[in-house]
C-alpha positions in Angstrom: -46.0 -54.2 -31.6 -45.8 -56.6 -28.7 -42.4 -58.2 -27.9 -44.1 -61.8 -28.3 -45.3 -60.8 -31.7 -43.9 -63.4 -34.3 -42.9 -60.5 -36.7 -40.8 -58.9 -33.7 -39.3 -62.3 -32.9 -38.4 -62.8 -36.6 -36.9 -59.4 -36.9 -34.8 -60.0 -33.7 -33.7 -63.4 -34.9 -32.5 -61.9 -38.3 -30.7 -59.0 -36.5 -28.9 -61.6 -34.2 -28.0 -63.6 -37.4 -26.7 -60.6 -39.0 -24.5 -59.6 -36.0 -23.3 -63.1 -35.8 -22.1 -63.0 -39.5 -20.6 -59.5 -39.0 -18.5 -60.8 -36.0 -17.3 -63.8 -38.2 -16.3 -61.3 -40.9 -14.4 -59.2 -38.5 -12.5 -62.2 -37.2 -11.5 -63.0 -40.9 -10.5 -59.4 -41.4 -8.3 -59.6 -38.4 -6.7 -62.8 -39.6 -5.9 -61.5 -43.0 -4.7 -58.2 -41.6 -2.2 -60.0 -39.4 -1.1 -62.2 -42.4 -0.5 -59.1 -44.6 1.3 -57.4 -41.8 3.7 -60.6 -41.4 4.3 -60.7 -45.2 5.2 -57.1 -45.5 8.0 -57.3 -42.9 11.4 -57.9 -44.5 12.9 -61.5 -44.1 15.4 -61.2 -41.2 19.1 -62.1 -42.0 20.1 -65.5 -40.8 22.8 -65.7 -38.2 23.1 -69.0 -36.6 24.1 -68.8 -32.8 25.2 -72.5 -33.2 28.5 -72.0 -35.2 29.8 -75.3 -33.7 27.5 -77.2 -36.0 28.6 -75.5 -39.3 31.0 -77.2 -41.6 34.3 -75.4 -42.5 34.5 -74.5 -46.2 35.6 -77.4 -48.3 35.1 -80.1 -45.8 32.8 -82.9 -46.9 29.4 -83.2 -45.4 26.9 -86.1 -45.7 26.2 -85.5 -49.3 29.8 -85.4 -50.3 30.1 -81.6 -50.8 31.4 -79.0 -48.5 29.6 -75.9 -47.4 30.8 -74.0 -50.5 29.6 -76.6 -53.0 26.5 -78.4 -51.9 25.4 -81.0 -54.2 21.6 -81.2 -55.3 19.6 -84.1 -56.6 19.2 -84.0 -60.6 16.2 -82.1 -61.6 13.1 -84.3 -61.9 14.8 -87.2 -60.3 12.1 -87.6 -57.6 9.2 -86.5 -59.6 8.8 -89.5 -61.8 6.5 -92.3 -60.7 7.7 -95.8 -60.5 7.2 -97.9 -63.7 5.1 -101.0 -63.2 
């Protein structure tokens, strides 16, 4: 077979396409492997270095509750669509 033969060119093109798809698949495998690795790590404990911003227990915050008793909106309060 001669390198300029149409059959040889088609085989080379198909091989090039297959290698391109393989590279894309490998990229996806790397992304999913990194994501899985991140999800398998335990969640680190929260320890704020900015203690000057924490409210003392019992002191009122912007919602009227202290650090120990934080108020939350009623369930479903923001889920309803306005009535027309």
